[in-house]
GUTI-208254 format. One record per residue: residue number from 1; x, y, z of N, C-alpha, C in turn. Coordinates in nm, 2 decimals. Layout:
GUNU seq  neast nnorth    nup caeast canorth   caup  ceast cnorth    cup
GUNU NUM      X      Y      Z      X       Y      Z      X      Y      Z
...
//
This chain:
GUNU seq  neast nnorth    nup caeast canorth   caup  ceast cnorth    cup
GUNU   1   0.83  -1.54  -1.05   0.86   -1.43  -1.05   0.97  -1.46  -1.01
GUNU   2   1.10  -1.47  -0.95   1.19   -1.48  -0.97   1.31  -1.57  -1.08
GUNU   3   1.23  -1.66  -1.16   1.29   -1.70  -1.29   1.28  -1.60  -1.43
GUNU   4   1.22  -1.51  -1.40   1.20   -1.38  -1.53   1.35  -1.27  -1.54
GUNU   5   1.39  -1.23  -1.62   1.52   -1.18  -1.64   1.49  -1.06  -1.68
GUNU   6   1.43  -0.94  -1.61   1.42   -0.76  -1.58   1.50  -0.75  -1.65
GUNU   7   1.46  -0.67  -1.75   1.61   -0.49  -1.84   1.68  -0.49  -1.74
GUNU   8   1.61  -0.43  -1.59   1.65   -0.38  -1.46   1.77  -0.47  -1.44
GUNU   9   1.78  -0.56  -1.36   1.83   -0.67  -1.40   2.00  -0.69  -1.50
GUNU  10   1.94  -0.69  -1.64   1.96   -0.66  -1.72   2.13  -0.52  -1.70
GUNU  11   2.09  -0.47  -1.74   2.16   -0.37  -1.68   2.20  -0.30  -1.58
GUNU  12   2.20  -0.37  -1.48   2.25   -0.37  -1.35   2.37  -0.50  -1.38
GUNU  13   2.34  -0.61  -1.50   2.48   -0.67  -1.49   2.54  -0.62  -1.57
GUNU  14   2.50  -0.51  -1.68   2.61   -0.47  -1.75   2.70  -0.29  -1.65
GUNU  15   2.67  -0.33  -1.51   2.72   -0.17  -1.45   2.65  -0.02  -1.42
GUNU  16   2.50  -0.12  -1.49   2.43    0.01  -1.49   2.36   0.05  -1.35
GUNU  17   2.30   0.19  -1.32   2.24    0.18  -1.22   2.12   0.24  -1.25
GUNU  18   1.94   0.17  -1.18   1.85    0.17  -1.26   1.81   0.26  -1.19
GUNU  19   1.68   0.28  -1.22   1.57    0.35  -1.11   1.44   0.34  -1.22
GUNU  20   1.30   0.36  -1.06   1.15    0.35  -1.16   1.08   0.44  -1.11
GUNU  21   1.05   0.57  -1.19   0.98    0.67  -1.10   0.83   0.65  -1.14
GUNU  22   0.72   0.66  -1.07   0.59    0.69  -1.10   0.50   0.53  -1.13
GUNU  23   0.40   0.53  -1.12   0.28    0.42  -1.06   0.40   0.26  -1.13
GUNU  24   0.35   0.22  -1.03   0.38    0.09  -1.02   0.29  -0.02  -1.08
GUNU  25   0.22  -0.06  -1.13   0.06   -0.14  -1.13   0.11  -0.26  -1.14
GUNU  26   0.18  -0.34  -1.10   0.22   -0.52  -1.14   0.24  -0.53  -0.98
GUNU  27   0.21  -0.50  -0.85   0.19   -0.60  -0.71   0.24  -0.50  -0.58
GUNU  28   0.16  -0.52  -0.51   0.16   -0.44  -0.34   0.23  -0.54  -0.28
GUNU  29   0.33  -0.69  -0.32   0.33   -0.73  -0.20   0.48  -0.73  -0.20
GUNU  30   0.56  -0.76  -0.13   0.66   -0.83  -0.06   0.70  -0.91  -0.21
GUNU  31   0.86  -0.89  -0.30   0.88   -0.99  -0.41   0.81  -0.90  -0.51
GUNU  32   0.73  -0.82  -0.52   0.67   -0.76  -0.67   0.70  -0.61  -0.64
GUNU  33   0.76  -0.52  -0.55   0.78   -0.42  -0.61   0.92  -0.38  -0.65
GUNU  34   0.90  -0.24  -0.73   1.03   -0.28  -0.85   1.13  -0.28  -0.76
GUNU  35   1.23  -0.25  -0.64   1.32   -0.28  -0.62   1.36  -0.40  -0.58
GUNU  36   1.21  -0.50  -0.59   1.23   -0.62  -0.56   1.25  -0.74  -0.74
GUNU  37   1.26  -0.63  -0.82   1.26   -0.64  -1.00   1.38  -0.61  -1.03
GUNU  38   1.51  -0.62  -0.98   1.60   -0.52  -1.02   1.66  -0.39  -1.05
GUNU  39   1.55  -0.32  -0.99   1.58   -0.17  -1.01   1.65  -0.13  -0.88
GUNU  40   1.74   0.01  -0.88   1.84    0.02  -0.77   1.75   0.10  -0.70
GUNU  41   1.69   0.24  -0.76   1.58    0.27  -0.66   1.47   0.32  -0.74
GUNU  42   1.32   0.37  -0.65   1.25    0.34  -0.68   1.11   0.46  -0.61
GUNU  43   1.08   0.53  -0.69   0.96    0.63  -0.63   0.82   0.66  -0.70
GUNU  44   0.74   0.61  -0.65   0.64    0.65  -0.72   0.48   0.56  -0.64
GUNU  45   0.38   0.52  -0.64   0.24    0.49  -0.56   0.27   0.39  -0.65
GUNU  46   0.22   0.26  -0.65   0.26    0.07  -0.61   0.11   0.04  -0.67
GUNU  47  -0.03   0.18  -0.66  -0.11    0.08  -0.74  -0.20   0.24  -0.77
GUNU  48  -0.31   0.20  -0.83  -0.39    0.25  -0.94  -0.42   0.40  -0.86
GUNU  49  -0.34   0.54  -0.94  -0.40    0.66  -0.88  -0.57   0.72  -0.86
GUNU  50  -0.67   0.60  -0.91  -0.80    0.61  -0.89  -0.84   0.62  -0.78
GUNU  51  -0.76   0.54  -0.68  -0.79    0.48  -0.57  -0.76   0.61  -0.48
GUNU  52  -0.89   0.61  -0.34  -0.92    0.75  -0.26  -0.96   0.73  -0.17
GUNU  53  -0.91   0.81  -0.08  -1.01    0.79   0.05  -1.08   0.90   0.13
GUNU  54  -1.08   1.07   0.01  -1.13    1.15   0.06  -1.26   1.10   0.13
GUNU  55  -1.40   1.02   0.02  -1.49    0.97   0.06  -1.49   0.94   0.25
GUNU  56  -1.39   0.89   0.27  -1.36    0.88   0.39  -1.38   1.00   0.54
GUNU  57  -1.37   1.08   0.47  -1.32    1.21   0.60  -1.46   1.29   0.62
GUNU  58  -1.46   1.33   0.69  -1.64    1.46   0.77  -1.64   1.50   0.72
GUNU  59  -1.54   1.58   0.63  -1.64    1.71   0.50  -1.66   1.66   0.39
GUNU  60  -1.68   1.50   0.37  -1.72    1.49   0.23  -1.83   1.46   0.21
GUNU  61  -1.89   1.59   0.08  -2.04    1.60   0.06  -2.06   1.43  -0.06
GUNU  62  -2.09   1.36  -0.07  -2.20    1.23  -0.17  -2.26   1.35  -0.29
GUNU  63  -2.25   1.34  -0.41  -2.29    1.41  -0.53  -2.43   1.33  -0.51
GUNU  64  -2.46   1.27  -0.48  -2.60    1.17  -0.51  -2.63   1.16  -0.64
GUNU  65  -2.54   1.11  -0.74  -2.54    1.03  -0.91  -2.52   0.89  -0.84
GUNU  66  -2.62   0.82  -0.92  -2.60    0.66  -0.84  -2.48   0.57  -0.94
GUNU  67  -2.43   0.46  -0.91  -2.31    0.45  -0.98  -2.35   0.41  -1.08
GUNU  68  -2.39   0.42  -1.13  -2.46    0.28  -1.20  -2.50   0.45  -1.34
GUNU  69  -2.44   0.54  -1.27  -2.45    0.61  -1.44  -2.33   0.64  -1.51
GUNU  70  -2.22   0.55  -1.44  -2.10    0.54  -1.57  -2.04   0.67  -1.48
GUNU  71  -2.02   0.68  -1.35  -1.89    0.75  -1.33  -1.86   0.66  -1.19
GUNU  72  -1.73   0.70  -1.21  -1.59    0.64  -1.13  -1.70   0.72  -1.04
GUNU  73  -1.60   0.56  -0.89  -1.66    0.60  -0.75  -1.57   0.60  -0.62
//
């Protein structure tokens, strides 16, 4: 990962500031965040936006639709 040169790193070397906004779906561990890959600034989420915790809330009511029905759960 560190041997790769990213576009953000090339732009920084040329004197530009870089930023990444939005979903970063390339890793959630140290060394893999946008700011580790040459971006000066990052605002967003590090994983898929289909992940949720609402099913663990006390007010959650299950739909009763089985997972095999082709719906995301």
